[in-house]
C-alpha positions in Angstrom: -50.1 -30.9 39.7 -54.1 -31.8 39.4 -54.6 -32.3 43.7 -54.5 -29.3 45.6 -56.8 -26.9 43.0 -54.2 -28.1 40.0 -57.1 -29.0 37.5 -59.1 -25.6 38.6 -56.0 -23.2 38.2 -56.0 -25.4 34.4 -59.0 -24.7 33.7 -58.9 -21.0 34.7 -55.7 -20.4 32.5 -57.4 -22.3 29.9 -60.3 -19.8 30.6 -58.2 -16.6 30.9 -56.4 -17.4 27.2 -59.9 -18.5 25.3 -61.1 -14.9 26.5 -58.1 -13.0 25.4 -58.5 -15.3 21.8 -62.2 -13.6 20.7 -61.9 -11.8 18.1 -63.5 -8.2 17.8 -67.3 -7.8 17.4 -67.7 -11.4 19.2 -70.6 -12.0 21.5 -70.7 -13.6 25.0 -71.8 -14.8 28.2 -70.2 -17.2 30.9 -72.7 -19.7 32.6 -71.6 -21.5 35.5 -73.2 -25.1 36.2 -74.1 -27.1 38.9 -76.7 -28.8 40.6 -78.1 -24.7 39.3 -77.1 -22.8 37.1 -76.0 -19.2 36.9 -75.3 -16.6 34.2 -72.5 -14.4 34.2 -74.0 -11.1 33.1 -78.0 -10.4 32.7 -78.4 -10.4 28.9 -78.1 -13.5 27.0 -75.5 -12.6 25.4 -72.9 -9.1 25.3 -70.7 -7.6 23.4 -66.8 -8.7 23.8 -64.9 -5.6 24.9 -62.5 -4.1 27.5 -64.8 -3.6 30.4 -67.0 -7.6 29.6 -64.2 -9.2 29.5 -62.3 -7.0 32.7 -65.7 -8.4 34.3 -65.6 -12.0 33.1 -61.5 -12.2 33.5 -62.2 -10.8 37.4 -65.1 -13.6 37.4 -62.5 -16.4 36.8 -60.3 -15.8 39.1 -63.3 -16.6 41.7 -63.3 -19.9 40.5 -61.3 -21.6 43.0 -63.5 -20.1 45.9 -65.1 -22.7 47.6 -67.9 -20.4 48.5 -69.2 -19.6 44.8 -69.7 -23.8 44.3 -72.9 -24.5 42.9 -72.8 -28.2 43.8 -73.3 -31.1 41.5 -72.7 -31.4 37.6 -76.0 -31.0 35.9 -75.3 -30.0 32.4 -78.6 -30.3 30.8 -80.5 -27.6 32.2 -78.3 -24.9 31.3 -77.9 -26.3 28.0 -81.5 -26.0 27.3 -81.8 -22.5 28.6 -78.6 -21.5 26.0 -80.0 -22.7 23.0 -83.6 -21.3 24.2 
């Protein structure tokens, strides 16, 4: 189950469930991290609505794409960026 992409599939499914469970009026952004980091949206946070949810769900579907790998597992820098 954890081989051949099983773990990433489970993580993607969990994130999609989480995204659907955000309450109305929420704000969010998604940060991908590795040796570098990047945010889905240019703004620090965006309003949770049908458009931003759709964008996030489409982005989540690309997470198993080997071309989208950011390499490594460095989380300190993106956490500092998020908390600033």
